[in-house]
C-alpha positions as CSV (number, residue, x, y, z in Angstrom):
1,N,0.0,0.0,0.0
2,I,1.7,3.2,-1.1
3,P,0.1,6.5,0.2
4,F,1.2,9.8,-1.1
5,T,0.5,13.4,0.1
6,T,1.9,16.8,-0.5
7,N,1.0,20.4,0.4
8,F,2.1,23.8,-0.8
9,K,1.2,27.5,-0.8
10,L,-0.3,29.3,-3.8
11,F,-0.3,33.1,-4.1
12,K,0.9,33.3,-0.4
13,H,-2.6,32.9,1.1
14,L,-3.9,29.7,-0.4
15,S,-3.0,26.3,1.0
16,I,-3.3,23.3,-1.3
17,S,-3.1,19.6,-0.2
18,M,-3.1,16.7,-2.5
19,G,-3.0,13.0,-1.7
20,G,-4.2,9.5,-2.4
21,S,-3.0,5.9,-2.4
22,S,-2.2,3.0,-4.6
23,Q,-2.8,-0.5,-3.4
24,E,-1.5,-3.7,-5.1
25,T,-2.9,-7.0,-3.8
26,W,-1.4,-10.4,-4.7
27,T,-2.9,-13.8,-3.9
28,G,-2.1,-17.4,-4.5
29,K,-5.8,-18.5,-4.5
30,S,-9.0,-17.1,-6.0
31,I,-12.6,-18.3,-6.5
32,Q,-14.7,-19.0,-9.5
33,Y,-18.4,-19.7,-9.7
34,R,-19.8,-22.1,-12.3
35,D,-23.2,-21.5,-13.8
36,F,-26.3,-23.2,-12.4
37,N,-26.4,-26.9,-13.4
38,E,-29.9,-28.3,-13.6
39,E,-28.6,-31.8,-13.2
40,D,-26.9,-31.0,-9.8
41,N,-29.4,-28.2,-9.0
42,I,-26.6,-26.0,-7.9
43,A,-24.3,-23.2,-8.9
44,A,-20.9,-24.5,-7.8
45,K,-18.1,-22.4,-6.3
46,D,-14.5,-23.5,-7.0
47,T,-11.2,-22.5,-5.3
48,V,-8.6,-21.9,-8.0
49,S,-4.9,-22.1,-7.2
50,G,-2.5,-19.8,-9.0
51,F,-1.2,-16.2,-9.0
52,E,-3.8,-13.5,-9.1
53,R,-3.6,-9.7,-8.5
54,F,-5.6,-6.5,-8.5
55,G,-4.7,-2.9,-8.1
56,V,-6.8,0.0,-6.8
57,Y,-6.1,3.7,-6.3
58,N,-7.8,6.9,-5.2
59,F,-7.2,10.6,-5.2
60,N,-8.1,13.7,-3.1
61,A,-7.2,17.4,-3.0
62,S,-8.2,20.4,-1.0
63,L,-7.8,24.2,-1.1
64,T,-8.1,26.3,2.0
65,T,-7.4,29.8,3.2
66,K,-8.1,32.1,6.2
67,I,-10.0,35.4,6.1
68,Y,-9.8,37.8,9.1
69,G,-12.2,40.7,9.9
70,I,-11.5,43.0,12.8
71,L,-13.9,45.6,14.2
72,N,-12.3,48.1,16.6
73,F,-14.3,50.2,19.2
74,K,-13.5,53.5,20.9
75,P,-10.9,53.3,23.8
76,E,-13.6,54.1,26.5
77,K,-15.8,51.1,25.5
78,K,-15.8,47.9,27.5
79,I,-15.4,45.9,24.3
80,Q,-12.3,47.0,22.5
81,S,-12.4,44.9,19.4
82,I,-14.1,41.9,17.8
83,R,-12.3,39.5,15.4
84,H,-14.0,37.2,13.0
85,T,-11.8,34.4,11.6
86,M,-13.3,32.4,8.7
87,T,-11.6,29.3,7.2
88,P,-13.3,28.2,4.0
89,S,-12.1,25.1,2.3
90,I,-13.1,23.2,-0.8
91,S,-12.1,19.6,-1.4
92,Y,-12.4,17.0,-4.1
93,S,-12.2,13.2,-3.8
94,N,-12.3,10.5,-6.5
95,N,-12.6,6.7,-6.0
96,P,-12.8,4.9,-9.4
97,S,-14.9,1.9,-10.0
98,F,-12.9,-1.4,-10.5
99,E,-15.8,-3.3,-12.0
100,K,-13.3,-5.0,-14.4
101,Y,-12.5,-7.4,-11.6
102,Y,-16.2,-8.5,-11.4
103,D,-18.0,-11.3,-13.3
104,T,-21.5,-12.8,-13.3
105,Y,-22.8,-16.3,-13.1
106,I,-26.2,-17.9,-13.6
107,I,-27.7,-18.7,-10.2
108,D,-31.0,-20.6,-11.0
109,A,-32.9,-22.4,-13.8
110,N,-34.7,-19.2,-14.7
111,G,-31.4,-17.7,-15.9
112,N,-31.1,-15.1,-13.2
113,T,-27.5,-13.9,-12.6
114,A,-25.5,-12.7,-9.7
115,E,-22.3,-10.7,-9.6
116,Y,-19.1,-11.7,-7.8
117,T,-15.3,-11.0,-7.8
118,R,-12.8,-13.8,-7.8
119,F,-11.0,-12.1,-4.9
120,E,-13.9,-12.3,-2.4
121,G,-13.0,-13.8,1.0
122,G,-9.3,-12.6,0.7
123,L,-7.3,-11.3,3.6
124,F,-7.0,-7.8,2.2
125,G,-10.5,-7.1,1.0
126,V,-11.9,-6.8,-2.6
127,P,-11.6,-4.1,-5.3
128,G,-14.4,-1.5,-4.9
129,K,-17.1,-1.4,-7.5
130,N,-18.8,1.8,-6.7
131,Y,-17.6,5.0,-8.4
132,S,-17.5,8.2,-6.4
133,S,-16.5,11.7,-7.3
134,S,-17.5,14.5,-5.0
135,I,-16.8,18.1,-4.1
136,G,-16.9,19.1,-0.4
137,L,-17.4,22.6,1.0
138,N,-16.6,23.5,4.6
139,I,-16.6,26.9,6.3
140,Q,-15.2,27.2,9.8
141,N,-15.8,30.4,11.9
142,T,-14.6,31.7,15.2
143,L,-15.7,35.0,16.7
144,E,-13.6,36.5,19.5
145,A,-13.7,39.7,21.5
146,K,-11.1,41.7,23.4
147,V,-12.5,43.4,26.5
148,K,-11.1,45.5,29.3
149,S,-10.2,43.7,32.5
150,K,-12.5,44.1,35.6
151,D,-9.3,45.2,37.4
152,S,-9.1,48.9,36.7
153,T,-5.4,48.9,37.3
154,S,-4.7,46.3,34.6
155,S,-3.9,47.5,31.1
156,E,-4.1,44.0,29.6
157,L,-7.1,43.1,27.5
158,K,-8.9,39.9,28.1
159,K,-9.8,37.6,25.1
160,I,-13.2,35.9,25.2
161,N,-14.9,33.6,22.7
162,I,-18.2,34.7,21.4
163,F,-18.4,31.7,19.1
164,K,-15.8,29.1,19.9
165,S,-16.7,27.5,16.5
166,L,-19.5,27.8,13.9
167,N,-19.1,25.4,11.1
168,I,-21.1,24.8,7.9
169,S,-20.4,21.9,5.6
170,T,-22.0,20.0,2.6
171,S,-20.8,18.1,-0.4
172,Y,-21.9,17.5,-4.0
173,N,-21.7,14.1,-5.6
174,L,-20.8,14.3,-9.3
175,A,-21.2,10.5,-9.8
176,V,-24.9,10.2,-9.3
177,E,-27.8,11.4,-11.5
178,E,-30.0,12.8,-8.7
179,F,-29.9,14.0,-5.1
180,N,-26.3,15.2,-5.8
181,L,-26.3,17.7,-2.9
182,S,-25.8,16.2,0.6
183,P,-27.6,17.7,3.6
184,I,-26.2,21.0,4.8
185,R,-24.8,20.6,8.3
186,I,-24.2,23.4,10.8
187,S,-22.5,22.9,14.2
188,G,-21.5,25.4,16.8
189,S,-19.8,25.7,20.2
190,I,-20.3,28.6,22.6
191,D,-18.5,29.4,25.9
192,V,-21.2,30.4,28.4
193,I,-19.1,30.6,31.5
194,K,-15.7,29.3,32.4
195,G,-15.8,25.5,32.2
196,F,-19.3,25.4,30.7
197,V,-19.7,25.0,26.9
198,I,-22.8,24.6,24.8
199,N,-22.6,22.6,21.7
200,T,-25.3,22.7,19.1
201,G,-26.0,21.5,15.6
202,A,-28.6,21.3,12.9
203,T,-29.0,19.5,9.5
204,F,-30.9,21.0,6.6
205,A,-32.3,18.8,3.8
206,A,-31.8,20.4,0.4
207,Y,-34.6,18.5,-1.4
208,A,-38.4,18.9,-1.4
209,L,-41.0,16.3,-0.4
210,N,-44.0,15.2,-2.4
211,E,-47.5,14.7,-1.1
212,N,-46.5,11.2,0.1
213,N,-43.6,12.7,2.2
214,T,-41.1,11.1,-0.2
215,R,-38.0,13.0,-1.2
216,I,-38.0,14.2,-4.8
217,N,-35.2,15.5,-6.9
218,V,-36.3,19.2,-6.7
219,F,-34.5,21.8,-4.5
220,N,-36.7,22.9,-1.6
């Protein structure tokens, strides 16, 4: 199994990460199904000795940056400044389909077929058949304030978290024909008092429901 990863800066403010892996699997045994035989009333499974191999791979990449916004107040105010830090990132992942390692066999007298891979039951899994290609979007936020200390003799400002975190995320699946957009998830964390934090979250469905309360491929 050979993983690879790299990251670098683009135009000073953009961070790009790229990675993936390549896996090569060798085996000395595989399986093979024989079509349904009416005489034996069975679809037989044979173990075949001999060298077999399969190779799989995947790829992913992400781009992220940080955006800062600072609001300053007058010196006599209790709150001296508020800083908003936003970290947006966009990612892409691709997992190819390796259906070339799959075959079919007849399972009954009616001619029905089933699919299998000759590597099933192996120690290191089987090649994936499902193709996926998706774009992810994630926005992380923090909101902080600098306030004057209650000690009138202290000139140091105290930093407090208004929003410790406020995150929004979703993804878009390029490999499917409908319901491409995943639910939009929002989560947040707020410091109420020292040692007491409130975590909250919500999920918003992107698609409408019909009169039978079944999801349909129409944006709500």
